[in-house]
C-alpha positions, 0 to 999 in steps of 0.5 A: 238869581237869573241873568236879568236879575244879576244885570239889575242888581249888580249895576255897573262893575269895575274890574280892578286889574294890573297895578304896580306889583311884580305880579302885574302881568298875571293880574291883567290876565286874571282881570281879562278872564273876569271881565270876559265872563261878566260881559258874557252875562251882560254885565255892565263891566269895565276894566280899570288898570289901577296904576295910581290913586287917581284911577280909583277916583275915576270910579266915582265919575264912571258911576260904579256900583261895585268892584271886582278886585283882580289885583294880585300883590302889594297895592292891590292884595294887601289892604291898600285898594281895600281902604281906598274903596271903603272911603269911596263907599264902593262895595268890593269882592273878597277880604277887607283891609285887616285880613288882606294886609295880614294874609299878604304879609308872610312874616306877620301871618306866620307870626299870627299862626304861631300865636293861635296855635295853627301849624305853619313851618318854623322860620326866621327872619333874615337880613344882610347881617344874618348868620347863615350857619346858625339859620341853617342849623336851627331850621335844617337844610334844605330850606326856602328863602322868600320875600315877605310881601310878594305872591306867585313864588316870586323871589323864592329860592330853595337852599340846599347848602349854607353857602347858597344863602347869601344868593337866595337872600339877595334874590329875595331882598330885591323886593320890599319887605323882610326876607324869611328863611323857612324850614323845608317841608318835605312832602306833597303840595296842596291847596284849598280854595275858599268860596263863601263859607265853603271849602272847595274840593282839595287840589294836589299840585305835582311839578318836576321843578324843585318847588311850585315856582313861578314857571310851574304856576303859570308857564309850564305844561309839565305841572299836574293838578290832581282833583280829586287829590287822592286823600282818604275822605277823612284826611281831605275833610280835615285838610279843608277844616284847617284851611277854613280855620286859617282863612277865618282866623285872619278875618278872610271873607268872600273867597280866597286860597290856603296853600299847604304841605303835608309831610310824610308823617301826615301832618298838614303845614299852613304855607300861606293864604291868598285873599286875591287868588289868580283867576287865569287859565292855570289857576286853582280856584276855578279848577277847584270850582269845576270839580265842584261842577261850577263853570268859570262864569258862574264862580266869577258871578258867585264871588261878585254877588257876595258884594250885594251883602256889603251894599248899605253896610260894612264900609259902603255908604249906600248907592244913593249917596254914591251917585249923589257925590258923582252928579 
């Protein structure tokens, strides 16, 4: 599709960014990069900082034809905004309500993976009355403590001694939702970007930090990204198949990212699924797309073009009806 055809077919695009989650600042960076890429192709795109439901209602008044969701975390990646856009009849990028909600909730997602026999590290739910000795004995040490409803490694702690569990729980419990204690997988960290029906080249992440935390993701220059990942061809294909299986199992569509660990025995473990991954200069999906030969602006357009399949279907009430309601 040519640039002119893109402009005509895509119409007016709202880039939804910001929001109210702990990942607000990352979202603003992602949204800004997406906005710049779209405008660079002459697309009629506007920035919308979604800090309340009123911002979404304004999309109708603005005559928006579709939305590029660049919201990370609660409120934007958990099905809430997706549901509102369904009601408004505005096609949007990425996964639908159910897949978004399931992938965002680490507890429910891991329970789901267990139910469909997809490998995910053993875990337990922690609360203020949790028996720390029992958790450590059951999962082993070290282990990871994390809030179930946050992304970008926010609220995560690596625990090496039982006495550290109380502080780790406090750090995670600052955020809404359950707190998980998860078995620590000793090995290398990988990520697989999904675009449509394709798993992009695998990236191996290497950091001098104890784990791939917020600083390593968005601030540090010491983090290294290896693509090619250094896996044998058969091993990379196996990891890509597992990532696609996990993404499809939760109902993921459009684009996303699956994070995995590979242990010393060569076993791959699914850590989590991201249905609205970062699109910043440190982000992994654009990196994987480059390895495939796709520039950032081409990636953005490819993601946005997927919304054309939703026009007049899949929750969209059609352009004529939407414009009639704004008249």
